[in-house]
N, C-alpha and C positions, 0 to 999 in steps of 0.2 A: 265860813266855813273852817275848819281849823285843817292844819297841814297834815294831821293824821288820817283825817277822813279822806283827802284827796287823795291819800296816797292808799287808800284802800280800795274805793274805788276803782282807779288807775290797776290796781293787781287782778280784781275781781272779773276787769274787763277784758285784761290780757288771758286767763283762766278759761274763760267764756269763750274765748276765741279759740285756742287749744281742744276743747271740746267739740266744736263743731266739726263735722264729715268733712273729707277733704272735697274739693273742689273736681270736677271729670278732666282728666289728663287731657292735655291739647291732640287733636288728630289730624294727622296729614292729608293737607287740602289737594296731594296728589294723589292720583290712580297707580295702583298697580301694575307690574310689565306684565305682558302676556308673552308666556313660552314659545318659541317659533322651532328650536329642535335641542335635542330629538324629539322626535315626536312620539305620543303617549304609546308605551306598550310595546315599544320595540324591542329587539335582541342587538345588541352589537357586537364587532368582532374586531380584532385587532390581525386576524390572519387575512390579504387580499384574494387570498384562494380558498376562502371557508367551504367547504363542501358545503354547508347550509347557504345557500343564495339566498335566504331570506331576512339573513343579516344585515346589518348596515354597517359598512368597515370604517371604524377609527382605528388608525394606527399610532402606537405600536402595539398598543393594549389591550385596545376595545374601551378604553374611557374615552367619552363623547366629547365634543366642543359643544358647550352649552351657549344657547342663545336666545336672548328675549326683544320685547321692544320695548325702544327707546321712550322713555317719561320723560312730559314735558315739565321743566322746574326740579326734574333730579339732578341732583350733582354726585349721587355714587349707588351703588347696587348692591346687594349682597345676596351672592350664591348660597343656598342651604343643599345638603344631598345628606339623605339617612338610608338606615335599612327597614327604616321605623314609617309608618304612615304619620304617625305622632310627631316624627321628626326628636326624637329621646332616642339613642344617641346622637350629633352629626356626625355624620362620616367628613364629611367637608361645611366649613363654615367661612366664606371667602369675601371681603369687600373689593369689589373693582369698581373703575370708573368709565368702563367701557360695557357696550351691551353683550359681549361674548366672554368666554373663556374657560381655557380647559385646565382642570385643574393637573397640578405633580404632585411627585413623593413629598415634598414640603408642606401641602397644603392640606395632605391627612391626616387625621387619626385613626385613633385603634388600629384596626388593621387596613383600613383603605379599601380599595375596592375589591373586594374578595369575587374571584371567580365563578360562575352559576348563579349571580345572584341576583335580587331583584332591590333595583335601587329609587329612590323616589327623590326631585327635586321642586325648589320653587326659588322666586327672587321677591325680594322688597328693594324698592326705592327709598330714597333720601331724600325728604323734604327739610331743603336745609332753612329756609325761613323759620319753621317749626321745631327744628332740631329733632326731627321723629322719625324713625322708618314708616312707609306705608304697610297696609294689608298686605298680606303674602298674594303672589300669584296662584292662579289656580296651581295645583300639584299634579306631574307628572310621573311615570315610573317608568324602568327599563333593566332589561336582564342584560348583565353584564357578561361577554365570553372573551375567553383571550384570542381563543381559537385556534391555538397549535398544539398539534400533537408531537413531540419529538418523531424524526424519520433517521430511525438506525444506518449507520454506514456499516458498521463493522464492532464485532466479529459477525459473521453472517451464523442466522439459526441453527443448531445442531452441527455445528464446528468442531472438528477435534483440534486442538491447538496443543505446540508443544512451549509455549512459553506465557506465563501471567499476560494476557491480551492489552493491547490499547482499548479502549471503549470508546466509538465517536458518533457523532450523532448529527445531523445538522440543525447548522444554529438556527436559534431564534431571535426572533427581533425582539427586544423590550427587555430580553433576560436578563436578571442583576446576575445569577447562578444557577447551576443546574444541581441535581440530588440525584445521584449512582445508586442503586442498590444492588448487592451481589448476594444471592443466596443460597445455601446448597440444597434448596428443598425449594420445589415448584408452590407458588402459591404465596411465598415471602412471609412465611409464619415467623412470631416472634420467636428470638434467640439463633435463627439461623441466617439473618441479615447481615450483612457490612455495610455501611453507607457512606458514602464517600462525598466532599462537593467540591466544586471545581467552579471557575468560572467562565472555563476553555468550553468547548465545545467536542473535547476529548480527556482522556484519562488514563493512567498508568498507576497502578498500585506501585505504592512505594517500596511494599513487601508481596514476594512473591507469594501466590495462593498455593493452599495445599494443593499436593498432586494428586494425580491419579484421580480424580473425583467429576462430577456433574454441576455446573453453575448454569443457575438462571438469573437474568439481569433484566433490568431496566431502569428508566431515565425518563425524569421530566424538569420543565424549569420552573422557576420563582423570579418573581418581578424586586421588585426597589423593597415592598415591604414585608417579603418573604410570601406574597400569597403563591399557591403553587398552580401549574398546567395541569392536564391532563398525563396520565403516566404513557409510557412510549407502551408499544407491544412487548411482551416478556419475551425475550429469547434465550434459547441456552446454547451450550457449549461441554466440551469436555475436556480439560486439561490431562495431557498426559505428556510430559515434558521427559526428555530424557530418554524418550524410548524409540525402539525403530530404527529406521532413517535418520531421526533426530537426535539419536543417544550418540552413545560412544562409539568408535571404530576402531579397534584393534589395528594397530599397525607391526608395532613388531615385539616379542621375538612373531613373524609372518607364517599365520601355520597356513600350508598349501595341502587343499581338501582335507582330508579326514588325517593327514600324516602331521605328526608331533615334529617342531624343528629340532634338529640337533646341532646344540650349541656351546659356547663354554660361560663365562659371565653373563647373563642378559642385562642389554639397556631396555628398558620397558618404552614404548610410546603409543599414543595412541591420539585420534583426531578430538581437538577442544569442542568444545558442546557448548551451545550457547545461552548464556545465562546461566553457567556452572560458576562458582563462586571456588569449587573445589572437587577432588575426587577421591575415592576411596580404592584403594589398590591393596589387594591379599595373594597370596601363594599358598599353594598345599599340595597336595594328592588328592584332591576331590574334588568332582566338576560342580561342585556346589560348592559356593562363594561363603554359603555360614559355617562348613566343617571346621574346625579347629585347624588353624592354617598352621604350615610345615614351616615358615621361613617369618610370617609375620602375621598381624592381627589389625587388617584395615588400617592402614597408615593412610592419611590424609595430607595429601597435597595439592599445591596450586597450580602446578603448571602440569600439560600433559604429556610427561615423561618423567620417569623413577629408575633411580639405581637402590643397588641395597648397602646400607649402614654395617661395616665391619664390625660394629660393636655389637650389632645382634649375635655372632657367632655363628652364622649356617655356614652351612656347607651343605651342598645336592650332589647326589649321588651318582655315577656312572649305571644307565641301564634303570633309570626308575621315571617314568613319566609326569611331570610337574604342569599342574593348571595354576595358570593368574588370570583376574579377577578385578574389574573395573568398573567403577561407579560414580555416575556424576551426580555434585550434591550441589544444592543452591544455599544461596544467604539464611533461609529460614531453615535449612537443612533435608529440605524437601529432596529425596531422593529419586533418581533414574533408576535405570535398568541395567542391573548386571552383565558384562559381558563377558565371555572367558573362551581363553586361550589356551593351547596344550606347547609343550618346548619338553625336550629332551638335555640332558647335557653330556659330551661325548668323552667326559672324565670327571672324575671329582673335582669341584670346581676351584680347589685351593690352589691345585695345579691345571689351568685350564689349556684346552689342545686347541681351540679357537681366541684371534684376538676378538676384543670388543670393535667392533666398528663405529667411529663416531661423524664422521664426516665424507659425503656429507648428508643431513640428516634425512631418514625417511620421508620421502615425498607424499604429499595426498593432495586429492584435488579437492577444490573449496565445496564445503557440502553449501546443501539448500539455504540460503538466506542466512549466513555462517556470517555473521559480523568481529568473530574473534581469528578466522582465516589468517594465516601467515604463511606467504607464498615461499618454498623453499626450492624453488626452482636455483638453480647454480648458474653465472656466467662460466665460469673455468670446471672442465674436467678434474680436479682434482679430490684425490681419494684419501682419506688417512684410517688408521684403523692402530691399535695398542699395541706395544712393545711387550715381549714375553721373553722369558728365560730360555738360553742355549738355541735361539732361533738362526739358523743359517741364511735361508731364503723365504720371502713372501711371496705367493703366487697371487696377483690379481686379474680375475675376469669380470668383464662386463658384458652383458647381454641384451638383447631386444624382448627377449621373455624371461617366467622365470626359469625355463630351462634354459639356463644361462650357457652350456655348453654345446649345443645344439643352437641356438642362435646369437652364439660370437661373435661381438663387432669388435672388443677390444682388448688384448690381455697383455701383461708383463710380469716378471720374475724381477724382484732387486732386493737388494741388503738391507734396503730402511723401509718405513714403515708411513710411507706416503707417496703417492706416485700420480703424475698428468704425464698425458702422451707425451713424448720425446719425437715429434712429426712436425710436417711444416703443411701438412692437410690437418684439417679436423674430421677423424674417424666417425663424428656423430652427428645426429641431424636436427639442427636446431627445432627446440620446440616440444622436441621426443622424449620418452620415460624408458628407463633401460634398469634393469638388477645387475646389481654387483654383490661379491663375495670373494673373499680372500683364504685361504690357507696357507699354512708353515712348513717349512722343513726345518724340524727340531730333531738336535743331536750334536754330532762333530759333522770335520770335513768329510771324513773316513768312513764314518757309520751313523746313520742316523735314518728317519722315517718323513712321510708328508703325514701330515696329521689331516683328519677329514675337513671338509669345507667348512666356511662358516654361515650363518643365516643368508638370504638375499635380503637383500636394501634394495627399494624402489628409490631411483633419482630421477629428475627430469633435468637437459641440458638446455640453454640457451646463448650463447654466446652474443648474442645483440646486445644483451644486459652490461655489457662490458663497460667500465667508464670513458669516460670521455677521453680520448686520446689527444695525447697534448704533442709538444714540437721537441723534436730529440734536440739533446740524449734522453734516454730513458729517465725514467727518476724511481726510484727504489723504492720499495715499502718493507719487506721483509725478508729474512730475518731482520729485527728494529734494529739503528745505528745512532744512537741521538744522545744529548745534552740533558744531564742529570746535575743538579746537586744535591750529593750525600749528605745523609744527616748527622750533625756534626763538622761539616766542611763550608769554608766560605768560598769555595772555590769549585766553579763549575769546569765538569770533567765529562768527555764525549764515551762511553759507555756500550758496548754492542752485546746482542741477543747469544744468549749460552744454551746449546743445544745438548740433550743427555743422550750418548752413547751413538744415539741414531741422527744423521742427516735429517736437515728440516727441509720444507719447499721455500724455492724463494720465488721471490714475488715484485712484479713494477707494473707499473703505470702503460698501457698503449700506446704505440706514438703514431702520428699521423701517416698515412704511406707506409706502414711497416708491412711488409711479406712475411717476416721472419725475425727471430733474435737470437743472437749469439751471446753464451753467457760463459765467462770463464772465471778460474774458482783456482787462485794462488796462495802457496803460504809466503808470500813475500808480498810487502804490501807495496810496492814501489817495480816488482819484476813479475811481467805475467809471460815472458817470450816462454815460459815451459809448463803450462797449467796442469796443477793436479788433476782440475774437470775443467773439459769443454765441451759443449754444446748447442744444437742449433735447433730451434722450436720455433713452432707457428702462434705458441700460446706465451701469456706472460705468463707462464708461471713452470718451474722447473725442479725435479729432486732426481740427484743421482742415482743411480741404481748399483754403485758401489759401495759402500760403507767404508770412505778412506779411513785412516787412521785418524784420533781421538788429535784434537791441537787447534792450532789459534790458524785463522785462513782468512781471507781476503776474496772479495766478489765485486764483478763488473759486469755492465750486461749494454750491448749497443741494438740499434735496429738497422735491418739490410733488408733492401730490395727482395727481388722473386732470383736475381744473380748472384746475391752473395754481396752485393756491396752497399759497403755504410751508410745511412743517412744523416745529413747534417756536417758541418764543417768541422764539430768536435764530438764525433759520434759514441765517446764512451760513454758512459754515467761514472759518477763520482764513486768511488769505492769504499766497501762497505766491508765492516768487519765481523767475523763469526767465532764464537768457541765451541769446539762440538768437544763434551767433556766426556771423560771416565767414570762409570756408576763406582763410588766405594766399596772398598773390600774389607770387610774387618778382619783382625788376627788377635790370636789369644794377648790378652797383656800380660806377658809373661816376662817383660823388660827385655832386654837384650843377649841372646843366645844364639851364639855361632855355630850352626849347622848345614851351614851353606843354603841352597836355595829351600830346604824342607821347612825353612821357617816358616818360609813365605806360600811357597806353592804355587803351579800355574794360576790359580785364583787370583794370585796377585800381580802376577805378572802384568808392570805399567807401559813398558817403552821397549823397544830394543835399536842397540845401534851395529850395523854391519862388522863383524871380526876383520881386523887387519887392514881396518880403513886410518888407521894411527900407527905410531911407534910403540911395540910393545910395552912398553911401559905405561904408555897412555890410553893404551885402548881399552875403552868402555864396549859394554856388548849389550846387558840385560840389566833394565831397572825392575827391580821391586816394589809395592808401594801395600802400606794396608792401615788401619785407623783401629789404633785400639782404646780403651775407655780414655787412656791418658797421654795414650804418644798417636805421631805419627810415627810408623816407619819406615826408613827404608833401607834398601840393598841391595846391592851391585858390586856384578867382577872388578877385583882392583888386583893388579898384578905387581908384585914389588921387583925390584932388583938390588942388586948393594951397591950399583953404581949410578942409579937416576931416582933422584927423587922426585916428587910427584905432591901437586898443591892440588886439592881436592877442594870443590864447592859445589853449594847447594844453592841456588836461588829460591826464594819463594816469593810471588807476586800474591797478592791477597787483595788485588784490589781490580785490576783489571781497567782502568781508566787509562787512558792515554797522559802519558807522560805524568801518570802520577806513583809516587815511589821516588827513589834514589835514581838518578838522570842516569843514561847508560855510560855516559861516560867519567862516570864518577868515582870508578870504584880503582884505586889503588894497585891492587894487587892483581888484575887482569886488566889486558890492553882492550880487549874485546867491548865493544859498544852493546847495548841490548836494545831491543824493537821498543820502540813508544809504548806498543800497548801493553808490555809487560816489565816496565819498569822495575827490580823487585823492591818490596819493603824488610824483606828479612832475608841475610843470608848466613851462610853457614862455611867456616873453613879450616880447614886441617891439611896438614903434610904427614906423608906414606914415605916411611925411608927404612931399609936394614929390617926389614921385618916388623918396625913398630910404628904408631900414629902420634903424630904430636896432639897435644891438648886441645880439643875441636874450639872454636870461637864463634859465639853466636854475635851476631851485627843486627839492629834495629835501625830501620831508617825513623830518622826523628822528622817530620814533614817541620814544626813548628823552626826547630835548629836549622833543618836544612842539611844535616848530618848524621852519621851514625851512634848508635848507642850501643857499648860493647859489654860482655858479659861472657864468661865462660860457659860451655853448655851445660858442664857438671854443675852449674854453681844455680841453675834455673830447673833442675830437674831430667835435662836429657843425660844421654849416655852416649858411647859408643865404641866399637871392639871389631878387630880384625881378625882373619884366619888365613894365614900364609897357605896352608894344607888345601884349604876351598876354595883360596883365591877370590876371597869375598870378604866384605866390610858393611856393616848396617849399623844404622842409626838410629837412635830416638830421638826425636823432638817433640818436646811438651806442646801438646794442642795447643795452650793457652799462649803459648809463646808465639804459632802462626796466628790465629787470628781473634784473639779476645782482647785489640786493643783497638782505638776509637778509627773509626770511620774506615775501618775493613771488612770484606765481605766474608762472612764467615761459612758459605755455603760451599766456595767452589776455588779453592787456593790453586796456583799450577805451580809447577817443578820444572826443575831444567838441572842436570850433574852434569862437571865438567870436570876435566882433569886438565892442567897447565904447567907451564914449565916456569917453578918456583922463585926461577931469576930474573926471566924476562915477564912473565906476567902473561904469557902467549896462551892463550888455549889451543889445545892441541886434538882434544875429541870429548864430543857430548853426548849424552843421553838422555831425552829422545835426541835423535840426529839432528845436525843441527847443518844445512849448506850454506858454505861463505861466511866471513867472517863475522857478520853480525849474529849475536843470539838471537834467537829467534824460535827457536825448536821447544817452545817450552808445552807442557803438557798439562790439562784440566784437570781437577776429578771434583763431583760433584756429591755433596754429603745430603741432597734435599733432591726430590721430585722435579721436574722440571714443566712449568704450564706450557701446555702445548694451542689448547683450543679453552676460548677465542682468541684471533690471532689478537698480536699487540697491534696497538696502536702505533703507528708509523709517527717518524719524528716532525712530519709536515701535518698540523690538526686539521687540516683540510681534507686529507685522506682518513681521518678516523673514520671506524666502523661501528655505525649505529644500530642497536639489536633491537627489533620489535619486541621484542620477548626476553627475559633473565635468561640466557643461552645456557646450553651445557657446557662445564669445565672439565676440559678432557691433560693429561699430563700424561708424560713417559716416567714410569715407576723405576725404584730402585729392586734389584733382585735380591739385595741382600737385608730391604726392610721384612722380608720374612722370616721371621723369627722364632715362630711359637711351634708347636707339633701339629699345627693347622694351619701351619702357612700363612697365619696373619700378623701381618705388620701394624705398625702403627705411626701413621700419617694423619696430620692435622691439617685443619685448611682454615683459610685466614680470609676475607675479605673486605677493607676498608674503603674509606672514601679518600685515601692521603697516602701519598706512596710513603709516608714512615709510617704507616700503620699505628696513628694515635688517635684515629677515629672509626674503631671498628664501627663494622654495616650493624648497627640496634638490631640484640634479638634474632642474630643469625648466625655468629660463630664469636666463639669469647676470644680475646685478644691475648688472653696468656695462653701458657701451655695447654694444648688440649685437653680433655678429659677423655675418657674411654668412649663416652658415646659420641663422640667426633671422630673416632677413629676410622682408617679406610684398609678393606682389604688390600694386600700389596700387590697382586696384578688385578685390581680391579682400578682401574683407572679411567673411569669417566663419574662425574656426578652431576644428576641433574637437581638442582637445589628446588626446596619441597615449597617454597614461598619465593612469589615474585620480588624482585625489587624495585625500587622506587623509580618513575621517571629521573629522566635527564642527568642523573650525578656520571660523574666517571669513578670506575671502580677499579681497584687492584687487587688482585687476589697472589697469593701464595702456598707454597706447603712444605712440611717440615715431615723431616722419619725423624720418628723419636729415638731410634738406636742411635741418632746423632745430636738429637735435641737443637738442631739448627735450622731456623728459617730460610727459605731456599729464593730463589732469581723470583723475585713481584713482576708483574704484569698488569698491564692497563687497560 
């Protein structure tokens, strides 16, 4: 047989074998397993307290543990679970080596073990010898229930709520997350539902729900596969935020029953509302807020107080009743209820007849469940109000009820604008509330009248809240006196607080064991033997009742026992310095014209010195000072004789830092030393003899060279003139020469005029008056308003005041800032993050010269910032009168 034939036969045989039918598959030689549990047809639950007691408990989801019999020869088993009796598709197909198994989330396919669903299960065994699965076991079924319906905790059904609530329910075992539905319609129809998913058993929506609506809500749990349990019961609530007791409560102006408050310039305040992002406020002459407002149209502010901005040019007239309206608004602009109050003004507001009250702020009790409450209780009963022009005396009364006069607890009359009881016993009861009010006597010493009482503000006093007492001597707090490095200077100098016109409130830390304190105020830093003011008080605050002359003063305090004995071996505190400044007065910029004092008038009378206290040729009596557009104008009495030449000098200190300027003994023209607080950095000298004056010379201290730079006054734009007939000499010093130099304080130069013997250099007389040989009687003039509240942080950072909210900003104003026909001045306000005001507070005030919309009424001396400042930073603020375009004293 040929090889070709043999090959053909082989191929035919192979083809034949391929065409034969397949042999039957190998059949397992082992039996299928027998299901044990769950029993056929049962219902499962994951809730041990399922009210359906016929269900079998399989925690936590109602998914059972499957158990079957062991099969001899089997090396593994395959559990099969499906929602179909034909097992298409599988929910679980899991190989295991044991005879029981509880499926997990990772074992399931598709949607897993859906609740309220019938499942079928069976098991196969693996015949390892033949490598095949056995026949399936008998099929069993079960109905799976999760078994939990969420139980609602809150809010309760049919509740009326003032805030978008936190929804809460009992946790469910095995829940991966919860689905919360909130609907504006019962039945939860499509389009009315907002859905929230959370893994916690409570949820607070990020955005507030729309206000003044009915809502329905329900919740259900979902397992790892997203399979839901049953819905909870549907609860209803009504959201009525910012209404009734949970809405705004108006504080000031305080309406007494149906009577409108009679007042000057209002400072509006109200209680905060929980959840409010801001408040709308408007003022009009209607009891309805939607009537076109008289002064403003729904200004929105973040704080719960407000003051007018003079940029609106608002004027309120005597005899009219005004309405003010406040409404809270949340972050989604949901609106609460408008609340309305009334007030009247006792005179046209550009010439107010009552001062603005600003400390203590109006007290209010904590509203129910209000987490924005700020406790306004004060530890020291110190009362502060604004300064008004032509006021001789202020009268403060504090009473236990709104009828202050009939419930009077304490009162005082003072020439200043703050007061603390000057007693060794406390007239107030700790923890009690009181009403306080102020009125002013306005006019002149010989003719005037008491103006109406201000509104009444509520305060709460509790001296137990005083700071922790320290060991003696007392640690002084305010007026501040601390070291600072001025911009552009490499040297650190010590500067004092500068008050405007009125004396400030003095404050110190309490001392252990002290029954009272003695405070002394002197015009000499080293001599308190004849103090300008001295008092004994049981409080740690004090304000003189007398408005002592403007000038530079020094103060100290000691603690004493009840018999007046000092505490401690070195009882007196350190000495702090204080400058009380005179407000500037404008004069016409008409150059130097000698017509006697009529050039200045009483308005510009700056200082006096007793007549006859020096030889006639040197005797100085009155000093007049005014500021024009281009010059400082000084005028004073000057009597000449044919036989006695006189050297006149003007010292100007523009820094007020200790030993900052020409050293006190460095002037060869005079032999007198100068107090270190007022080393001059500018001086003018000239001589008067034979009815004529020499050419005045201007000396400017050069800090770099440590010497004087010299110019003739007329070469830098100044001038001088003398009238023998009037016995009056007038001097015009260019404004730029006084303070437009590096390192100088533009807002408050200090002046001292003296007459000296030109031969010996001995100073014979000064104006202002000067006691002793040391030249210390400088008087300071302020070109800018001076901050008063919040109190300046003291020298020791440990004593800093931390404010829970952005505080009211209050200041003492300049009468001369009222420059137009309405009495409006041009005040600018700056708030910054650094002392040099190089980093202005973003979005609040322009760092440059303010625009009109930042201006403030000249007699309106309180600002409630519209917006909250950021937490934690230290802020600095200052003011400017645009009459002078000079930024004033800054406060930290």
